[in-house]
N, C-alpha and C positions, 0 to 999 in steps of 0.2 A: 755480350748481348744483354739488352735490358731485361731484367727478370720480370718486370711488370708486363712485358709484351709476350712472355712465353707461356703458351697454353699448358705445356707440360709442367712448368713450375707452379702454375696456379692451381692445378687439380688437387694436390695434397692439402692446400689450404681450405678446401671446401669439404664439408661432410659428404661422403659418398652415399649411395642409395642404401647400402646395408647399414651403415651407422645411423643414417637418418631414420630408417625404418625401426632400428632397434630402440632408439630414443623415443620415437612415437609410440611403439608398442609398450615400452616401460611405463610411460605416462598413462596410456589407456588401461594397462593392466592394473596400475595403482588405483586409478579412479574406479575400475571395475571391482577391485578387491575391497576398497573402502565402502562402496555401495553394497557389495555382497555381505560384508560384515554387519551391515545395518539392515539386512533384508527384512528382518522382522519389524523394523521401525518404519519402513517405507509405506507411503500412502497409495491407495488406489486412485483411479481417475475420479471416481465419485467423491471420495474423501477430499481430494485436492479441490474439486469444484465447490464442495460445501465451504471449505475454508476461504476460497476467493469471494464467494457471494457474501458470506457472513462478514468477512473483513471489509468489503465495500459497503454493503447495506447493513451495518451494525447498529449501534445505538444512534448514530447520526440519522438513520431513517426516520426517527421520530420528528426530526426537524425538517424533513423533506416537504411536507405540506406547508409548513410555515414559509419555506423558501419560495415555493410556487405561489403562495398567497401574497407574498411581498412583490414578486416579479410579475405575477399575472401570467396570461397566456404567452407573453414574450419570453418568459423563462424556459419555455419548451425548446427554444432554439439553442441556447447554450447547453441545455440538458442533452440534446442529441449530439452536439459537437463534442462535448466532454466525454460522453459514453464511447464515441468512436475513437477519440484521441487516447482514452484510457486503455482501450483494447489494443490499439496499435503500439502504444508506449510499452505495454507489458511484453509484447513480443520482441520489440527491438532491444529492450533492455536485456532480455535473455540472450539475444544474438550477440550482444557485446561481451558475453562471457566466453565466447569461442573465438579461436584464431581464424582469420580469413583463410580460405582454401588456397588463394592465390598469393599468399604472403611471400613465397619464394620468388615469384615474378617481380615483386616490388624490390626485393633484396638484389635481384640481378640488375634491375634498372639503376638502383642506387650505386652499385658497384661500377657501372659504366660511367655514371655522372661524376664519381669520385676519382676518375682517372685510373681505375684499376686495370683497364685494358681487358676486361672480361669478354672473351670471344666464344664462350661455350654456346652451343645451340640451345634454344629454349626447351627443346624436347629432352635434352640431356639433364636439365635441372628441374623444370616444373611441368614436364609432360605427363607426369603421373597424376592420377586422380586421388586426392587426399581427402579423407573425412575430416570435418571440423573437429578441432581438438580444444578441449576446455582448458583455458589458461587463467581464467579469473573465476572466483567463487563467491563474490559478494558485491554489493552495490559500491562499497568503499574501494575495492580493488579496481573496479571499472573507473571510478572517479580519479583515483590516483594515477592510473595509466594515461589519463587525459590531461590532468593538471596536477602538478606536484602539491601535495598538501590539501587538495580538494576533498580527499577521503574523510578528513576530520569534519569538514563542514557537512558532508553527506551523512556521516554517522550521527552528528548532533541533530540534523534535520529529521532523520528517520526516527531517532529516539524521541524527539519532541512530538512528532506525528503520532507514533504509537502511544506515547504517554497521554496525549490529549484524548485519544480514543478511550483509553482506560478511565480517564477522568469523566468522560461523557457517560460511560457505563455506570459509574458510581452515582453521578447526578440523576441518571434515569432511575436506578434502584431507589435512591432516596426520595425522589419526587413521587414515585408510585406508592411506596410504603406510607409516606405521610398522607397521601390522598386516601388510601384505603383504611387507615387507622385513625384518621383525624376525629371521627365522631365519638369514639369510645376510648382512645388512648392518646393523650397529649404528649408527643415526643418532640424534642428539639431536632432541628435539621442536622446539627452537629452529631448528636447521639445516634441518629439513624445512619448517617454515613459511616461512622466508626463501626457500628454493628455490621454493616455490609462488608467492611474490610475483614472483620473477625471471622464471619461465616464463610468467607472466600479463601481462607488460608489453606485449606486442604487441597483445593484444586491447583494452587500455585506450586505444589510439590511435584506436579507432573514433569516428566523428563524430556518429552519431545512433542512435536506438533501432531504426530499420529495419534497419540493418546488423547489429545484435545480435539481431534477431528470428530469424534463421536459427539462431543459437546456442541460442536459446530452444526452437526446434523440436527440435534434437538433445537438449536437456536433457529435454524432455517424453518423448522416446523412451526415455531412460534411466529416467525415472520409471515408465513402463509396464513396462519389464523388471523393475524392482525389485518392483512390485506383483504381477505375475504370478508371480515367483519366490517371494515370501513366501507367496502363496496356495497355491502347489503344495506347499511345505513344510508348511503348515498342514493341507492336505487329506491328505497322506501320514500325518501324525501325529495324525489326528483322535481316535484312541482314547486319547490321552494329553493331551487338552486340560485346561487349568487353569481350569475353569469357576468353582469355588468361590473362586479367587483374585480374581476380578473382581466378587464380590458384596459385598465389604466397603464400608462407608460411613463417610466422615469429612469434616467440613466443610473442614478444612485441605487434604485431598487433592483435594476437588472444586475449591477455589479454585486450587490448584496446577495441576491439569489444565486448568481454564478459561483461565488466563493463557497457558499454552502454546498452547492452541487459538486464542486471539485472535491470537497471533503468527503462527500458520499461515495464518490467513485475512486477514491484513493486506494491504490493496490501496490504501487511500486515499492513501498517500504517493507512489504512482506512477500512479494511475488517470487523473489529469488529463493527464499527459504521454502516456499511451496514447491518450486521447481526442483530444488535439491532433494525434497522429501518424497517426490512422486516416483513410483516404481517404473512406469513406462514413460520416459521423457520424450519419446518420439511423438506421443499424442498430446503433448502439452499445449500446442497451439489450438487444437480442437477443444480442449478443456477450457482454455481462456475464452474462445469464441462463445461457447455455450453459456459459460458463467456470465459473460458480459451481457449477452442478450437477456438472460433471466434477470440480472440485476437491473437492467434498464426498464424492463416491463414491471418489475417489482416496485421501483421508484415511481413510475408513471401510475401504476394501479393504486398506490397508496396516496400519492400527493394530489393528483387532480380531482378524484372523487371527494376527498376530504375538503379541499378548497371550495368546491361547488356546494358542498353541504353546509359547511360552517361559516364560510365567507369571512367577514371582518371579526368574528368572534374566535377565530382559530388561534390556538395558543402554541407556544414553542414546543411543548409536548403534545402532539396531536391527540393522544388518547385521553388527555384531560379535557378535550373539547367535546368528547362524546357525552351525550346526556346521561345522567346517573341512572343506574339500573343494572340488571343482571348481565347484560351484554358488556357494559363498561367494566364490570368486575372481572369477567372472563378475559377480556382483552388486556386489562392491566396485569392480571396474573400471568398471562402468557408472555407478555413483554418483560415482566419482572424476571421470569425464568430465563428468558432469552439473554437479558443483560447479565444475569448471574452466571450463566454458562460462558458468555463471551468475555467477561472481564479477565479471567486468568489467561486467555489467549493473548490479549493485549499486553498484559504484564510479562508474559513469556517472551514476546517480541522485544519489549523494552529491555529486558535483561540481556538478550542476545546482543544488542547494540550499546549496552552500557560501557562507557570507557574503562579500559584496563590501564594498569600502571605502564607508562611509556618508557620507564627506565629499567635497565637490567637489574635484577635482584640477586643477592647472594645465593649460591647454589643450595645451601641448607634451607633457606627460607622458601625458595622455589619448590623444593621437595615437600615442605610443610603445606604450602598452598595446594599442591597437586594431590596430596593425601587427603585433604579435607575440602576438596573442590566442591563437592555436592553440598556441603554445609554452607560454604560461602555463597554458592549460587542461590540457595534458599534465603539466606540473609539479605542478599541484594534484592530479591523479589519482594520480600516483606517490606524492606525500606522503600521500594518504589510504590508499593501499595499505600503506605502511610503518607508519603509525599503527595500522591494522587488525592488522598482524602483531604489533605490540607488545602490543595489547590481548588478542589471542588467546593470547599467551604468558603474560600476567599473570593472565588469568581462564580457566583450563583447563576449568572446568565448563560443558559445552554446555547442559545443562538449566537451569542457573541463569540464563544469559543469556536463554534463551527465556522463563523464568518472570518475571524481574524486568522486562525490557523489555516483554513482552507484556501484563502486568497493570498497568503504569503508563503509559508513554508511548503505547503503541499503543492502550490503552483510551481515551485521549483522542482520538487522531487517527482511530481507526477507528470508535468507538462513540459518544463523547460529542459531539465537535465537529460532525460532519455534520448530525445532527438539530437541534442547537442553532442552527447557521447557517441551516438550512432554515426554522426557525420565524421567525428574525429577518429573512430576506431575501424570503421568498415569502408570498403570500396563501393561507393554508391553511384547510381546513374544520376543524370541531371534532374530527372523527374523526382527521384527519391530525395535529393538534396533540397529541391524547392519545397517539397511537402514538409520536410523536417524544419526548414527555416520558417515557414508560415506558422507551424505549430509553436515554435519558439517565440515568435513575435506575439502570437495570441497569449501565450503564458505570461510574457513580460508585461503585456497590457493589463492583464488581470492583477498581477502582483503590484504594479505601480498604482492602479486605481484603488485597490484595497488598502494599501499603506496610507494613501491620502485620506480615505474615508475613516480608517481606524484612528488616525491622529485627530481628525475632526471629532469623532465620537468621544475620544478621551478628553479633549479640550472642553467640549460643550456638555458632555455627560448625557447626550441624547442619541439613541440609535435611530 
């Protein structure tokens, strides 16, 4: 009798319910123990929300009015689309961390297609209700499960995204300090940036996201002060609004504004870390929803009133467009503190994604690295801070970094990759697949357009 057609002979080749449940329980118990051991380091929903908003509307928020000023009222369309896509992409990227509940059913179908003669009833194999099981723990693992070697590209993309955020924080601090001290203290831009790095060294010694969440809360308070301040200035000068200035239409300007908006709503390069650090992961979607709504209205409340008030005189750093006076001093001080508090968070994320040695090391040397791992971690962070300082000195244009990085690297990590991985890893309905494909096409269009215009800017030297 052919063994392939024997149900009795096939049963021992399959894991029985008891073995399957034991394996599942072991994995769940391990994940529970790992999180339990880090209980004191886990973030609350509020802290996770602060980190998401601060990560999205960080130093790049200063360039939001400039983006709307370039794109005009037309830029509000990509603003809405990107905010919705960012919210959706954050959720589906987290879904890709987990194994599909109906994975066994697909395995059964594969067995039949491969000629295995599998005749077991569906109820015998996948009739049980299984909870989603976490099988991936990072953006790179998700990418590698979709395309071999893609994890390296994602790691570099995430590293560059976080690194550009850190560079923007340095540029922000440098521009504000120079503006506030220019009348009585002549400091070079290079000296100011280096000083910002030195005074930030203490925060870089923090060991986890939870310790930095308090800094994120202080940063959010600074953002609220900035928003309220600009809205007050706009309300006072409502008779002099530059409405006609925002009605102009240009494809290049729309692409320019869109790329900066993508940068402002970037969250995928740190969203998994926030998810891993949150205590109540069942409420993560709600946290993302609330954070996305607040981030959208924060962007809108800062950018549009500023554009209406300052019109063609609006600068890359919107606070430098505010007329000199006590209010400008207060606003600059608030955002200086905000950038100072957010800079170590960006460096922390950079270090998490910093490439490690891909080759096996001798056991004695590995023990040495493990013993002094904290010291090497601090050294990597200091090195990243110094490199960020060099880049900030070499590329003084704040808006160009937002535009170039937002429309290329972040277009992939924020818009293209999440729905692509979602299609490859999850069992979706036709409607879900169509929605994901449309998002991918939109992201590819942004990336191609930005690359063309960036090359044009580099050749001509004009933005």
